[in-house]
N, C-alpha and C positions, 0 to 999 in steps of 0.2 A: 283816827284808826278805823279801818274797815274790817268787819268780821264777815268772813265767807263761811256760812253754815252749810256744810254738805250733808244733807239728810233732813227731810221734813217729817220725821217721826216725833215721838214724845220728847226725847231729850233735845233734839235739834230745835223744835218749836219752842220749848220752854226757855231755852237760852236766847233764842232770837227775840221773843217777846220782851223779856226783861232787859236785854241789851238795847233794843230799839226804844223802849219806853224810857230808858235812862239817857237817851240822846245819842247813842252810838250809831254809826252807819252800819247797817246789817243787810246782807243779801243771803237769802235762803235758796239752796239748790235742791230741787225736788225730783223725785223719780218720774213724775208725770207732768205733762204740760197743764193738765186740768187743775192739779193742786197749786201750781205756780200762779195760774190765772186767778184762782179763787183767793189766794193770799193777796195778790196785787189789787184785786177788786174790793175785797172786804176787810183786809187786814187780818190779824190773828189775835186770839184771846187765850189768856192763861188764868185758870182758876186757882187762886191762892186761899189759904185759910181766912185772910182778912178781906177777900173780895175778888173781883175779876179785873185783871190788868189787860188792857188792849193796846195794840201797837200796829204800825203799818210798815213792816220791813219790806224791802224789795224782794222779789222772788223770780227765779229763772229755772227752766228745766235743766237737769244735770246732763248736758251734752258737751263733749270735749270741744267742739268747734265754738260754741257759745262761751264756754269757760275760757278758752284761749283768747278770744276777742276781749272779754272782760278783763283778763289779766293784762293785756297789752294797753288797754285804756287806763288802767290803774297806774301804770308807769311805776314811779318810785314811791308811791304812796304806802304808808305803813299798813300792812294787812296781816291777819292771822286766819288760817283755814282751820275750822273746827269740823273734823270728820265725825259726825254724829251718826255713825253707821255701825251695824253689827259686824262681828268678826268675819263671818262667812261672806258678808257683802263686800268687805274690804279685800278679802283674799280672792279677787277676780281681776283678770287683765283689764276689763273695761273700767273698773273702779280705779285701778292704778293709772290708766291713761287719762281719765278725767281729772284726778288729783294732780297729775303732772302738768296737764294743760292749765289748770286753775292756778298752780304755783307760779307758772310763767318763768321768764328768764331771770326775774329778780329773786327767785328761790324763796318764795314766801313760806314761812314755817307751817307745818301741818301738825295738828294735835289730834290724836286718835282716842276716842272715848269708849271704844268697844271693850266688852268683857272678854276674859280668857286670854289666850296666847296664840301666836302663829301669824296674826295679821301684821304685826310690827316687822317681823323678819321678812315677810313677803313684800311689804312696801319698801323696806330698806333696800332690798335687792333691786327693785325696779325704779327707785327714785334716788339714786346715789348722790345727786347734787342738791337734794332738798332737805332742809333741816327737819328732823322728825322728832316729835314729842309724844309721850304717852300721857293720858289724863285718866286718873282713877277717881271716879265719883261715887259718893254714897247717896246722892239724891235719887228720888223716885218720881216718875212722871207717867201719865197715861194719856195717850192721844184719844180724844173722843169724837174727832171729826177732822176733815182735811185741814182746818185752820183753828182747831180748838183743842186745848190740852189742859190737863189738870196736874198740879204738883201734888204727888201723893206722899212725899217724904222729903224733909229737909236734910241737908248733909253738907259735906265738904268735898272739894275737888282738888286732888294733888296733881301737879303738873311738873314734868321733868324731861330733859332731853334723853333720847333713846339712841344707844349704840348697840348694834347686833354683836353677839359673841364672836362671830366670824366677820371681820370687816368687809363691807360691800363696796368700799372705795379704795383706790390704790394706796393712799397713805394711811389708811386705817381710821381716818377721822372724817366726819361729816361736817358741812359748813356750820359754824357755830352762830348762835344768836346771843348777842352780848347781854350781860346781866341787866342793864338799864331797860332794854326792850322787854325782857321778861317781867321785870317789876312793873312796867307800865301796863302790860297785859293784865297782871293780877289786880292792879289798881282799877282798871276798867271793869273787870269782872265783878270785883267787890262793890264798886259803885252801883252796879246793876242788881245787887242782892245775891250774887253768885259767890259764895264763900270759896276762895281759892288760895292755895299756898304752893310754893315752889319746893322741889326736892332735887338734890343732886344724885340720889340713888333711887330712881323711880321704880326699878324692878322689885325692890322690897315691897312697895305698895301694890304693884301688879300681882305679885305672888300672894300678898296678904288678902287681897280681894278674891283671887282665884281659890284660896282655901275656903272662904265662906261660900262662894258660888258653887264649888264642887260638891258641897254637902247639901246646901239648901235647895238649889235649883232642880237637880234631878229627882230628889226625894219628894219635894212638893209636887212635881209633875207626875211622878209615878203614883203617889197616893192621893192626888187630886185634893190637896188641902192647902189652906193658907199657911203662911210662915209660922204663925204662932201655934198652930195645931200640930206641927211636926213633932215636937218633943213631948206632947201630951200623952201619947200612947207609949207604953214601955217597950214594945217591940220596935217601933219606929225610933225610939230614943237609943236603943242599943245599936241599931243599924247606923244611926247618925254618928254615934261615937266611934264605931269601927271604921266608917268611911273617913271620918275626920282624922283618926290616927294614921291611917294608911296615907292619906293625902299629905299630912304634915311631914311624915317621914320622907316622902318623895321630894317635897319642896326643900326640906332641910338638906337632903342629899344633892340638890341642885343649886345650893348656895344661899338659900334663905336663912337669915338669922332668926333664931327662936329665943323666947324668953320665958316660956312656961305659962304665959297668960293667954295663949291663943284660944283655948276652949272657952274660957270665960268671955272673951270678946265675941266669939261666935254666938254664944247664948244671948249676949247683950244685943247684938244685931237682930236676932230673932225676936227678942222682946220689943225692941223699938219699931220693928216692922211687922208686928203680930197680925195686923189686919191686911197686910199686903198679899197679893197673889204674885208669885214670882213670874218673871218674864218667860221662863221656860214653861211653866204651867199654862200661861196665857197662850203661848205659841202652840203647845200641844192641843189645847182645847179648840183653837182656831184652825188647826190643820196647817199651820205655817212651819217652815224650817226652823229648827232650834239652834242654839249655840253649843250643843253638846260636844261637837268635835273640838271647839276652841276651849272648852272647860274641862270636862272629864277626859275627853280625847287628848287634850293638851297635857294633862297629868300623866296619862299613859305614855305619851311620847317622852316626857321628861324622865319617867321611870326607866324606860328602855335605855335612854342615854346615860343614866346614872348607874345602870346595872342592878336595879332593885325591882321587886315585884309590886304590881298594883292590880290584883285580881278584882277587887270591889269596883274600882274605877272602870275597869274593862267591862264588868257586868252591867253597871248602870248605864254606861254608854251604849251597850248593845240593846238594853231594854228600851231606852228612850228612842233609839233608832228603829226599833221594831214597832213602836206605837205611833210614830210620826213619819213625816216625809223625809226627815233627816236634813242634812245641810246640802245645798246645791253645790255642785262642783264648779270649777272655773269655766265660764262659758258666756258668750255674748247674751244668749237668750235667758240666762238665769240671773243676770245681774239685777239686783234690786237695791234701792236705797232704803234706809230705815223707815219703818212705820207703815208697811202695806196693811191696809184694812178695808 
């Protein structure tokens, strides 16, 4: 099995190192030629609680022509593409062209690990013949150099096939990946120390993570605090709860099943990641584009579709947009793979 990791950022490198160290064939597709050359020359390293894990995955620059050639050479070999890119990076025409080329004529499945919503619909429309999966992970990682990454939080990844609400293919169904192939994928990930499970209702998990991200990410970025500091102040706590209630109502109106335990699960996530700095906080501090449009902006779009109000999500989306560069629009010059630093 060959893993094509599209994105040389924190998540992509952390998966690449573990998979390669476990004996899997891995190829990392990076935003720059320099990073690819560095990984090929020196390998890559992942810092774990128990020590440093090193591996030597292959690496190539993420260019459609090179990807198409690699796909042709792979022939009928079993492959999975792991799109370890952020939502705004996936929602560009160049990214869609690259992933199409990498999938090749064999229609290799693509798993998207991005937070938020919007990217799946975008890619489904542009890759109608490619099996598309969503991956929802609770792992945390921090890239510390072009080929160095640290695992900052353990977790689980839920993977499942994605079908858009409005079918993007004539018969309404996308090419299926049989259950045996999916189980072999999970087995390979688990053997590498990446806890993974399959789901036939992946949007429940997408919405569940969106609920957490819509509260934690923008508020930690606005208040410049670690996750664990967010509920420590009574004013921040009240704002957290109000934003949570509004977001939960929108997601419930959009079809998410609720059980009354969502607030406790959110607080548990905050406790388990108390020392973490959210990705949105890191992006704001570094002056990078954030995922605000895919997270709170996504909630606002869902609210409009469901005919409900989401004023707090609108407000935090506007505030984050005002203090940072925002998300790049679709365009050749703005396409970046995950992990620019």
